[in-house]
C-alpha positions in Angstrom: -6.5 -3.1 18.3 -4.1 -5.8 19.6 -4.1 -7.4 16.2 -2.8 -4.2 14.5 -0.2 -3.5 17.2 1.0 -7.1 17.1 1.6 -6.9 13.3 3.2 -3.5 13.5 5.7 -4.7 16.1 6.4 -7.8 14.0 7.2 -5.8 10.9 9.6 -3.6 12.8 11.7 -6.7 13.5 12.0 -7.4 9.7 14.6 -6.0 7.4 13.6 -4.1 4.3 14.2 -7.1 2.1 12.1 -9.4 4.3 9.2 -6.8 4.3 9.3 -6.7 0.5 9.4 -10.5 0.3 6.4 -10.9 2.6 4.4 -8.1 0.9 5.0 -9.9 -2.5 4.0 -13.2 -0.9 0.8 -11.8 0.4 0.0 -10.3 -3.1 0.6 -13.8 -4.6 -1.7 -15.4 -2.1 -4.4 -12.8 -2.6 -4.5 -13.6 -6.3 -6.6 -16.6 -5.3 -10.1 -15.5 -4.5 -10.6 -18.2 -1.9 -7.6 -17.0 0.1 -8.5 -13.3 -0.4 -12.0 -13.9 1.0 -11.1 -16.3 3.8 -8.1 -14.3 5.1 -9.1 -10.7 4.9 -6.5 -9.7 7.5 -3.8 -10.3 4.9 -4.8 -7.0 3.3 -4.2 -5.2 6.6 -0.8 -6.9 7.1 0.1 -6.0 3.5 -0.8 -2.3 4.2 1.3 -2.3 7.4 4.2 -3.7 5.4 3.8 -1.2 2.7 3.7 1.6 5.2 6.9 0.4 6.8 8.5 0.2 3.3 7.2 3.6 2.5 5.4 2.5 -0.7 2.7 4.6 -2.1 -0.2 2.4 -3.4 -0.8 2.5 -7.2 -4.2 4.2 -7.0 -2.8 6.9 -4.7 0.0 7.6 -7.2 -2.6 7.9 -10.0 -4.6 10.4 -7.9 -1.5 12.5 -7.3 -0.7 12.5 -11.0 -4.3 13.5 -11.8 -4.1 16.3 -9.3 -0.8 17.5 -10.8 -2.4 17.6 -14.3 -5.5 19.4 -13.0 -3.3 22.0 -11.1 -1.1 22.7 -14.1 -4.2 23.0 -16.3 -5.8 25.4 -13.9 -2.6 27.5 -13.7 -2.5 27.6 -17.5 -6.1 28.8 -17.6 -5.4 31.6 -15.2 -2.5 32.9 -17.3 -4.5 32.9 -20.5 
């Protein structure tokens, strides 16, 4: 738990630009499989940064879009 609290406190000290920079740097590092496997905590740090930036992950956006499509289709079926 200390690990998460530590990184949350650290991200609060960063500006929005710095948070975005570090998030992008972590993404670049994670492109290398060796780094991604060896430093799994980078994913946690990236998620903390994204939460502070208020970014919705891509797969969550897709799920929301799918839900909207299904809802609109369902409402169309009900009116027919």
